[in-house]
N, C-alpha and C positions, 0 to 999 in steps of 0.2 A: 156888483160889475166893476171891474179892474178901472182904474184910472187911466188917462192917457200917459201921466206921468210914471206910473207903476210899470207900464208896458216899456217905455222908453228905457227905465232903469234896468228890466229882465234883458232887453237887447243889448245894453251896455255891458251888462255882466256875462254875456253869451257871446260878447264882441262881434254882433253882427249889426250892420246899418241897415235901418228900415225906412221906407218913404212912408208919408203921411197916410198915404192909403192903406200899406200895410199894417201900419199901427192900429188903424181903425178895424181892420179885418181881426188882428191878433186879440185885440180888446175884448172881442166879442167872443172868440173861440177859447181863449184862456179863462176867460170869466165861465163860459159852461163847462169847461173840463172841472174848475174848482167847485163850481155847484155838483156836479155829477160826483165829486170825491167826498163830499159834505153829507150824501145820503148815507144812512146806516146799512149795515149789510147783516146777513143772517147765515146762520150754519145749518147744515143738514143734520148734524150731531150736536147733542149739547155739550159745550165745553164747561169744563168744572177744575177748579184748582185742588189737586191733590194734596190734601196737608196730613200730617201725623203729630201725634204728641210728641212733645219733647222727653227723651228718657235719659236718666242719669244712669251712667254705667259705673258702677262702684268698682273700686280699685284697692288692692291691698299695699298697704304700706312697702311691703318688699319690692312689688312690681315697680311702684313709682321711684322708688330708690335705684333699681336696675336702670331704668329708662333715663334718669338724671345722669347716672354715671357714664352712659354710654353716648349722652349728647356732648358734642364738641365744645360747648360753652355754657355753663352754668353758674349761677350764682344765688347763695343762700336760698337752695332749693327750688330755684326758679330758673326756668331755661332762657337764655340769651339768645336773641336773633338779630339780624340787620335790620335797620329799620326800612321801612318801605314806604315811600310817598307817591 
């Protein structure tokens, strides 16, 4: 059950004013909604995460050299990129 203080906080966030009667009403209604959401759900089809094994793609030294030569910015055999934060 939600506390009266929590309902008042939710009303403040929604920028609505509630009377004491409405607070009591919403306290019950919001609590029943949250209780309903906590129930586990089921699916008619089994859901399974599809995984695959990591595979190493071998490359020739010539291919590696060509790729590094075509890249705009490389240093000591490594590709330089802008940092992404």
